[in-house]
N, C-alpha and C positions, 0 to 999 in steps of 0.2 A: 190337525189348521190349528193356528195357535188362538188362545183365548185373550181378550181383553176384558183386562180388570179395573174397573173404572175405583175402586177404594181400595187404599192400600194400608194396615194399619201401621202404628209407627213402628216394628220394631224392622214388617217389610219394608217400609221405604225408607229406615236406615239402613237396609241391605244394598236396596238400592242406588241407594247415591254411595257407598263405601266402592259399592261395583266399578259405577260412573267415575269416580275418582283414583277405583284401580286399573281402570283401563288408560287413562288422560296418564298417569304417574309409571305403567306400562311403556307405554310409546316414546319413552324418553332415556329408558334405561335399555341395555342388550337383550338381543330376542332370545338367548335362553333363559333372559329372568320369566317371560312367558310359560315355558312348559313348568319352571319350579311352582308360580303359581296354579297353575291345574294342579298339578302335582300333589299339593298341598290340600285341594278344594274340599277334600271330603272330612277335611281330619281339622280344621279350622276355621275360624268364624270371617267372615267378611273383613272386619274390624282387624282381627291378628295379622288378617295377610297386607290389607293400605299401609298398617304400622312399620312390617317389613320391607314394604316396599319404599317408606319414608327414609330408612334406617340404608337401604340397600343403595339405596341415591346417593347419600352422602358418604359413603364407599366410593361409591366408583369416581363421584367428581373427584374425589380427595386421589386416589389413582390416576387419575387424568392433568390434575395440576401438579403433583410431585412428581411419576414416573415417567421419565424421558422417554420409554418405552410408548407408555399411553397414551401421552401429551398427542402420538403423532396420528395417531385415528380418534373419528369422533364416539362417544361413550355406546352408541345406538351400534356402533359397527363393532363392538368388542365379540371377539370368539371366546368360546365355554374355555378353549387353551389360556386365556388368563387365566385362569382360579388359578391353573399349576405352577404359573410363572411365578404367583403372590407366594411371598416366603412368611412363616409367624414372624421374622420380625418388621413387616411391612404390616402385619398386621397390629403390632403391642405399637408402631408410629403413629397408626391413626387411632387407635386409643388414647396417644399422647397428644392427637391434633387434636382429639373431640373436648379437650382441657378447655383449649380457648382457638377458637375462628373468626373470620369475617365471612357474609355472604350478604350480598347487595345492602352493603353499609350499614350489615346490621351484629351487632356482636354478640355470639353464641356460645356458650359454655355446657358441660354436662360435667354432672359428680358421678361418683362411683356407681349411682344407681342406673344413671343416663348412659353411663359406658356400657355397664353392664348388659343392660336390656339390648345397644347395637352388636355389641359382641354376640348377642344369644342371636338377634334377627343373622347376622354372617355365616354362624354355624346351622343354624337351622337351613340353608340355602347351599351349605358345603355340604353337608351330611344328605343333601335327598340327592346329590348331581354322584357323590361319594358310594353313596348304596347304590344307587342305578348303574352302575359303572360306568359312569359317562367322564370321569376322572378318576387319574389313581392316587392323588396326593389331596390331603385335609390337614391342610396348613392352620386351617381354624381352627380343629381340636390341639393342637396343638400348645395353642394360648390359653394361659390363666383368666380365668373369670376374675375382672378388681376385687378385694377385696371391700367386703360388703362394713362400715361404722355403724354402730349399734347406734338410732337417735332416739333417746327418749321420748315416748309417748307422751303430746301433748293432749291432754282432754282439760274440759271445760269443770270447776269443782262445781258444788250442787247451787250455791248461791249465785254463783255466775250463770249457772243455765235458768235457773227463776227469773234472773234479771235480764234478759234475754230476751224470756218469752214474755215479761211484762213489757218490755220497750216493743215488743211487736206487735200487740196487744195495745200500745196504748197513743202510740209514735214519737214518746218522748226522748228527747235529745236529737230528735232527725231535721234534716236543714226546713227551712219555711217551703222550700220546693219540694220536699219527699211529701212535706203533708199535705199539701195538694193531691198527689195520690192516696196517701194510706187510708184514706176515708173507702177509698174503693175496690181497696186490695188488702187491709186486715183482718177480714175473716181467710182469705185463701193465703195467706201470709204466717197466719197461725195457724192452721191447718197443718200446710206444708214446713215448716219450720218443728211443729211437734210431732208429727209423723219422721223425719229424719234423724230426733234426737230419740223417738221412744221405740225407733224398729231397727237404726246401724241400716238401714238401705243405703244402698248407693245414689246418689243424684242421679245417675241415667235411669237406676231402675226407676227411680221418683217420676220421674218427668216420661218416662213409657207407661203410667200407669191411667186406664181404661177406667171408667164408671161403673164399669161390670166385673169388674177387677174386686172390690170390694166386696165382703163376707159379711153383711152386720150378723144373720145367725151363728154364726161362729167367732167373730171379728178378727177377721183374715185378712191379707189383702194378696192376690195373686201376681208374682213379680217374675219378669225374664234376667232368669240369673248374667254375670258375662259365663261364653260358652253357649250361649243360646236355652238351657235348661229352665223348667220354670217350677218356682217351687212357693209355696205358701208361708206368708210369714206373719204370725202374730200380734195381734197389738191390745194394749188396755183400756181402761174405762176414757181416761181422759183424753184419747187419741180417738176413742170411737165420740166423744162428747164435741169436739172440733170438729170431727170429718162431718156430721152429722149437719153440725150449721154451716160448714162450705156450701155442702151438699143442696140447701136450701136457697141459699144464694144462687149456688150454678146454676140453678132450674129457670132460673127468669133467667139467662142470658143466651143466647142465639150465635151458636159458633160460625164461625168460618165452614163454607162447603172445606170437607176431606178433613177438620178437628172436632166434628161432632161429639164420638166418644172419648174424647179426652177430659182426664178427673181435670188437669190444672191449667188454668186457660189467660194468657194474657189480654192486659186491657185492648190487645188487639181484638181479642174472640177467637188464638189461637194455640195450641199446644206451648207450652210455656219449655222453651230449651233448656240443655243443662247452662251455655253462658248466662242465660237468661238468671237460674236460681244459683251461681256462683256470683252474680251479681247480687243479687238480695241478699244473700247469706251479708256480704263483705257489708254492704249498707246497712245492716242492722249492727253486727257487731263494731262497727265505728261508736256504737250507741252504749257499748259495755267496758269500762275502766276496767283494764287486762291488757298486761306485757304480753300476753299469747294474742298468734294473729289466729284469731279463729276463721276456719274455714269448715264445706261441705264434710271435708274428711278427719274434722278433727269434731265434728259433731258424730260422724260415726265413729271414732273412738273415743270420745265419753261414751254412747252407748257399751260400744264391747267390754269398755275398763269398769261401766259399774255393774253393768252384768256380771264380769268373772269377779269381782267384789263380792257379789249378793249371793252367788253358786259355787263360786270353786270350781266349775266343771269348764275347761278349757272345751272339751268335744262338741259342749252344748252352744259355745260360744262358735266354733267353727260354722257349726250348721247353720249356725242366725245369721253367722253376717256371710255366708256363699262361700267362706274358703274351702276350695277340693284340699287342701291336701294343711292336714294338724300342727302340721309343722311351723307353715306360716303365722300359723293364730300366737304356736307356743314365742316362736320370735318375738313376736311382736307384745305381746306382753309377760316378756320375760320379769319385766323389774315390778309386775306386779305379783309375777312365781315367788323372788328373792324376799320380798313385804312379808308374804304369809309365812314364808323360813323364817325370816326370824324374830317373829309374834312366836312362834314353838318352841324357841329358845328360851322364851321365861312361862311356858304351861307348863312346865310338870316340876314342881316344890320336892328338891330332895329330904330337904330338913326344915323344920319351922325354924323360921327366925326370931 
């Protein structure tokens, strides 16, 4: 007999929402895609499968629009044999198409990173059916991944971090309308921004925090990483102070049903969403005079950079940031490595001048 559960925690509810969206998207794709999503169910998260579905829909829409043979049938009627009809040159043209196209009167562009992700989605589907011996050709494997150009990591300087947090606390440079709400949210906002800057956790990890995920005995928080595994991230005295202040205030709030456990609440007394935090960061970012575009990910980069500068331990940075592959961390912080190598040039004196 099926069990009826009245309450789902944040992560369970996120998975449910993703599954509902995935089912809806799957109904617009060829029927064999359903076999693919079921086949990778145990090795991927709902978020990953949903991202694959969005990417594959773009691919099949491209085939329907540009391929005379594919245009004769509805996308939902495509047979799996269509995958073998696709040639590597078709996929290369698809990647070029992704650079710029329009949909529903909206202009859409993809940089190398966006193209790389969409090709990875395509490869995953082709690899699944190829290994299952449901197709004999794998054209996606023959197409090279777009080369990523290394971008300089944008991070905040120490004075910019201090100014940002000062403005969160004081409300300086906020608009008159924003100031009306600031008195109600400043304690929460300061705790949230300090936590992001002081731990480097992702926004999705931050909004998923429950009150019981905080351990003041060890100054740690229990977070759910990408991929679904849990990890304890430790915080310092500054974060402890602002979290305790916020929890005093949080104790006087009556949350909406289903949001009782959430750490960070909106003015509607519901769990803050990722979009709400992104807008919150954007609001306070405008109060700091800088040419840098401050986003939640820049706060994460700032923490990672500062931690690497202080420790020089790339493996520690990878662990704290939740990178499964240390090469990802090395790639991101390669510029810091070069800076340290340059310092070594004058570290050893051969002769007294």
